[in-house]
N, CA, C and O atoms as a GROMACS GRO file, in nm:
protein
  244
    1MET      N    1  13.865   3.314  21.066
    1MET     CA    2  13.824   3.336  20.934
    1MET      C    3  13.678   3.275  20.922
    1MET      O    4  13.658   3.154  20.937
    2GLY      N    5  13.581   3.364  20.896
    2GLY     CA    6  13.452   3.323  20.875
    2GLY      C    7  13.419   3.274  20.726
    2GLY      O    8  13.502   3.291  20.637
    3ILE      N    9  13.302   3.216  20.704
    3ILE     CA   10  13.262   3.158  20.576
    3ILE      C   11  13.268   3.278  20.474
    3ILE      O   12  13.312   3.258  20.361
    4GLY      N   13  13.230   3.385  20.509
    4GLY     CA   14  13.227   3.500  20.406
    4GLY      C   15  13.368   3.532  20.369
    4GLY      O   16  13.392   3.560  20.252
    5ASP      N   17  13.470   3.531  20.463
    5ASP     CA   18  13.601   3.556  20.426
    5ASP      C   19  13.651   3.452  20.337
    5ASP      O   20  13.716   3.485  20.238
    6MET      N   21  13.626   3.324  20.364
    6MET     CA   22  13.671   3.216  20.278
    6MET      C   23  13.617   3.228  20.139
    6MET      O   24  13.689   3.203  20.042
    7VAL      N   25  13.491   3.267  20.127
    7VAL     CA   26  13.418   3.274  19.986
    7VAL      C   27  13.496   3.386  19.910
    7VAL      O   28  13.531   3.369  19.794
    8ASN      N   29  13.522   3.507  19.982
    8ASN     CA   30  13.581   3.611  19.914
    8ASN      C   31  13.719   3.581  19.874
    8ASN      O   32  13.764   3.621  19.767
    9LYS      N   33  13.786   3.512  19.956
    9LYS     CA   34  13.927   3.464  19.923
    9LYS      C   35  13.921   3.370  19.806
    9LYS      O   36  14.006   3.382  19.718
   10GLY      N   37  13.831   3.281  19.796
   10GLY     CA   38  13.819   3.200  19.681
   10GLY      C   39  13.780   3.271  19.557
   10GLY      O   40  13.835   3.239  19.452
   11LYS      N   41  13.688   3.368  19.561
   11LYS     CA   42  13.655   3.448  19.447
   11LYS      C   43  13.775   3.522  19.393
   11LYS      O   44  13.796   3.525  19.271
   12ASP      N   45  13.852   3.582  19.477
   12ASP     CA   46  13.972   3.648  19.441
   12ASP      C   47  14.080   3.559  19.367
   12ASP      O   48  14.143   3.593  19.267
   13ALA      N   49  14.090   3.437  19.434
   13ALA     CA   50  14.186   3.339  19.366
   13ALA      C   51  14.136   3.296  19.231
   13ALA      O   52  14.212   3.288  19.135
   14LEU      N   53  14.007   3.270  19.224
   14LEU     CA   54  13.960   3.220  19.086
   14LEU      C   55  13.948   3.332  18.986
   14LEU      O   56  13.955   3.301  18.867
   15SER      N   57  13.929   3.459  19.020
   15SER     CA   58  13.929   3.561  18.920
   15SER      C   59  14.063   3.578  18.860
   15SER      O   60  14.069   3.634  18.750
   16ASN      N   61  14.175   3.536  18.920
   16ASN     CA   62  14.301   3.547  18.857
   16ASN      C   63  14.333   3.434  18.761
   16ASN      O   64  14.431   3.443  18.687
   17VAL      N   65  14.252   3.325  18.761
   17VAL     CA   66  14.273   3.217  18.674
   17VAL      C   67  14.165   3.176  18.586
   17VAL      O   68  14.177   3.071  18.521
   18THR      N   69  14.062   3.246  18.577
   18THR     CA   70  13.942   3.215  18.502
   18THR      C   71  13.988   3.227  18.346
   18THR      O   72  14.053   3.323  18.305
   19GLY      N   73  13.951   3.132  18.271
   19GLY     CA   74  13.989   3.123  18.136
   19GLY      C   75  14.102   3.026  18.101
   19GLY      O   76  14.124   2.997  17.983
   20ASP      N   77  14.171   2.978  18.199
   20ASP     CA   78  14.286   2.890  18.182
   20ASP      C   79  14.255   2.751  18.243
   20ASP      O   80  14.266   2.740  18.366
   21GLU      N   81  14.221   2.655  18.177
   21GLU     CA   82  14.154   2.529  18.225
   21GLU      C   83  14.262   2.469  18.319
   21GLU      O   84  14.221   2.420  18.425
   22GLN      N   85  14.389   2.467  18.294
   22GLN     CA   86  14.485   2.399  18.400
   22GLN      C   87  14.491   2.474  18.516
   22GLN      O   88  14.504   2.411  18.622
   23LYS      N   89  14.484   2.607  18.518
   23LYS     CA   90  14.487   2.682  18.639
   23LYS      C   91  14.359   2.671  18.714
   23LYS      O   92  14.366   2.658  18.837
   24THR      N   93  14.249   2.673  18.658
   24THR     CA   94  14.122   2.660  18.717
   24THR      C   95  14.106   2.529  18.784
   24THR      O   96  14.055   2.521  18.896
   25ASP      N   97  14.151   2.420  18.715
   25ASP     CA   98  14.144   2.295  18.772
   25ASP      C   99  14.222   2.276  18.892
   25ASP      O  100  14.176   2.211  18.985
   26ALA      N  101  14.346   2.332  18.896
   26ALA     CA  102  14.443   2.340  19.002
   26ALA      C  103  14.378   2.408  19.128
   26ALA      O  104  14.380   2.359  19.241
   27ALA      N  105  14.322   2.523  19.093
   27ALA     CA  106  14.258   2.609  19.198
   27ALA      C  107  14.135   2.532  19.261
   27ALA      O  108  14.114   2.535  19.382
   28LEU      N  109  14.065   2.473  19.183
   28LEU     CA  110  13.945   2.394  19.230
   28LEU      C  111  13.989   2.275  19.309
   28LEU      O  112  13.932   2.250  19.415
   29ASP      N  113  14.080   2.204  19.268
   29ASP     CA  114  14.134   2.097  19.340
   29ASP      C  115  14.186   2.127  19.475
   29ASP      O  116  14.170   2.052  19.572
   30LYS      N  117  14.248   2.241  19.478
   30LYS     CA  118  14.312   2.291  19.603
   30LYS      C  119  14.194   2.333  19.700
   30LYS      O  120  14.196   2.306  19.820
   31GLY      N  121  14.102   2.395  19.643
   31GLY     CA  122  13.984   2.441  19.722
   31GLY      C  123  13.898   2.317  19.774
   31GLY      O  124  13.850   2.313  19.887
   32GLN      N  125  13.885   2.221  19.684
   32GLN     CA  126  13.808   2.110  19.725
   32GLN      C  127  13.889   2.016  19.839
   32GLN      O  128  13.829   1.951  19.925
   33ASP      N  129  14.015   2.019  19.828
   33ASP     CA  130  14.098   1.950  19.938
   33ASP      C  131  14.079   2.027  20.076
   33ASP      O  132  14.060   1.968  20.182
   34PHE      N  133  14.084   2.156  20.065
   34PHE     CA  134  14.066   2.234  20.183
   34PHE      C  135  13.928   2.204  20.244
   34PHE      O  136  13.912   2.182  20.364
   35ALA      N  137  13.826   2.204  20.151
   35ALA     CA  138  13.685   2.187  20.200
   35ALA      C  139  13.674   2.043  20.256
   35ALA      O  140  13.613   2.024  20.361
   36ASN      N  141  13.728   1.949  20.191
   36ASN     CA  142  13.727   1.806  20.233
   36ASN      C  143  13.774   1.797  20.381
   36ASN      O  144  13.714   1.732  20.466
   37ASP      N  145  13.887   1.869  20.403
   37ASP     CA  146  13.943   1.863  20.536
   37ASP      C  147  13.860   1.926  20.642
   37ASP      O  148  13.862   1.884  20.758
   38ARG      N  149  13.784   2.027  20.603
   38ARG     CA  150  13.714   2.097  20.692
   38ARG      C  151  13.570   2.036  20.715
   38ARG      O  152  13.516   2.044  20.825
   39PHE      N  153  13.514   1.980  20.614
   39PHE     CA  154  13.375   1.930  20.612
   39PHE      C  155  13.369   1.786  20.568
   39PHE      O  156  13.306   1.746  20.469
   40SER      N  157  13.441   1.710  20.653
   40SER     CA  158  13.446   1.561  20.620
   40SER      C  159  13.308   1.498  20.616
   40SER      O  160  13.216   1.554  20.676
   41GLY      N  161  13.289   1.394  20.554
   41GLY     CA  162  13.165   1.332  20.545
   41GLY      C  163  13.072   1.398  20.432
   41GLY      O  164  12.962   1.347  20.409
   42HIS      N  165  13.112   1.503  20.367
   42HIS     CA  166  13.041   1.562  20.263
   42HIS      C  167  13.109   1.563  20.134
   42HIS      O  168  13.079   1.648  20.051
   43ASP      N  169  13.199   1.474  20.111
   43ASP     CA  170  13.279   1.451  19.994
   43ASP      C  171  13.201   1.461  19.866
   43ASP      O  172  13.239   1.535  19.775
   44ASP      N  173  13.089   1.385  19.858
   44ASP     CA  174  13.009   1.378  19.742
   44ASP      C  175  12.946   1.509  19.701
   44ASP      O  176  12.940   1.542  19.582
   45LYS      N  177  12.896   1.587  19.806
   45LYS     CA  178  12.830   1.722  19.779
   45LYS      C  179  12.950   1.814  19.730
   45LYS      O  180  12.934   1.887  19.632
   46LEU      N  181  13.070   1.812  19.796
   46LEU     CA  182  13.178   1.902  19.765
   46LEU      C  183  13.225   1.871  19.613
   46LEU      O  184  13.259   1.961  19.537
   47GLN      N  185  13.223   1.749  19.579
   47GLN     CA  186  13.264   1.700  19.437
   47GLN      C  187  13.170   1.764  19.346
   47GLN      O  188  13.210   1.824  19.247
   48LYS      N  189  13.033   1.751  19.377
   48LYS     CA  190  12.936   1.808  19.282
   48LYS      C  191  12.946   1.962  19.265
   48LYS      O  192  12.928   2.017  19.157
   49GLY      N  193  12.977   2.027  19.381
   49GLY     CA  194  13.014   2.165  19.368
   49GLY      C  195  13.122   2.199  19.299
   49GLY      O  196  13.119   2.299  19.227
   50ARG      N  197  13.232   2.123  19.310
   50ARG     CA  198  13.354   2.153  19.246
   50ARG      C  199  13.339   2.115  19.094
   50ARG      O  200  13.409   2.177  19.014
   51ASP      N  201  13.259   2.027  19.051
   51ASP     CA  202  13.229   1.996  18.914
   51ASP      C  203  13.138   2.112  18.856
   51ASP      O  204  13.165   2.155  18.743
   52ALA      N  205  13.042   2.161  18.922
   52ALA     CA  206  12.961   2.274  18.879
   52ALA      C  207  13.044   2.397  18.854
   52ALA      O  208  13.025   2.465  18.754
   53LEU      N  209  13.138   2.429  18.946
   53LEU     CA  210  13.224   2.536  18.924
   53LEU      C  211  13.313   2.521  18.800
   53LEU      O  212  13.332   2.613  18.720
   54ASP      N  213  13.363   2.404  18.789
   54ASP     CA  214  13.453   2.365  18.671
   54ASP      C  215  13.383   2.392  18.542
   54ASP      O  216  13.440   2.447  18.448
   55ASP      N  217  13.251   2.351  18.540
   55ASP     CA  218  13.172   2.377  18.414
   55ASP      C  219  13.162   2.527  18.380
   55ASP      O  220  13.152   2.562  18.262
   56ARG      N  221  13.164   2.617  18.482
   56ARG     CA  222  13.144   2.749  18.459
   56ARG      C  223  13.278   2.827  18.442
   56ARG      O  224  13.279   2.942  18.398
   57LEU      N  225  13.385   2.764  18.477
   57LEU     CA  226  13.534   2.827  18.465
   57LEU      C  227  13.613   2.759  18.367
   57LEU      O  228  13.570   2.658  18.311
   58GLY      N  229  13.729   2.807  18.342
   58GLY     CA  230  13.819   2.744  18.244
   58GLY      C  231  13.789   2.792  18.098
   58GLY      O  232  13.729   2.895  18.069
   59ASP      N  233  13.840   2.700  18.012
   59ASP     CA  234  13.827   2.734  17.872
   59ASP      C  235  13.676   2.743  17.832
   59ASP      O  236  13.592   2.662  17.872
   60LYS      N  237  13.650   2.839  17.757
   60LYS     CA  238  13.517   2.866  17.712
   60LYS      C  239  13.507   2.830  17.556
   60LYS      O  240  13.403   2.852  17.493
   61ASN      N  241  13.610   2.779  17.503
   61ASN     CA  242  13.613   2.749  17.363
   61ASN      C  243  13.533   2.623  17.329
   61ASN      O  244  13.526   2.583  17.213
   0.00000   0.00000   0.00000
């Protein structure tokens, strides 16, 4: 599985939960755990990316 495949899989998963804060948080946490396992030593950058995505997803109220 290449990086493009992983990105597309992530987009598909997030499109199903956008608008529901609990679901987006769970999906982002799962994605971050996966990324942390694959790219150890970059936890701080991965956390910043996760936080940026969280700001754009979830509840818009």
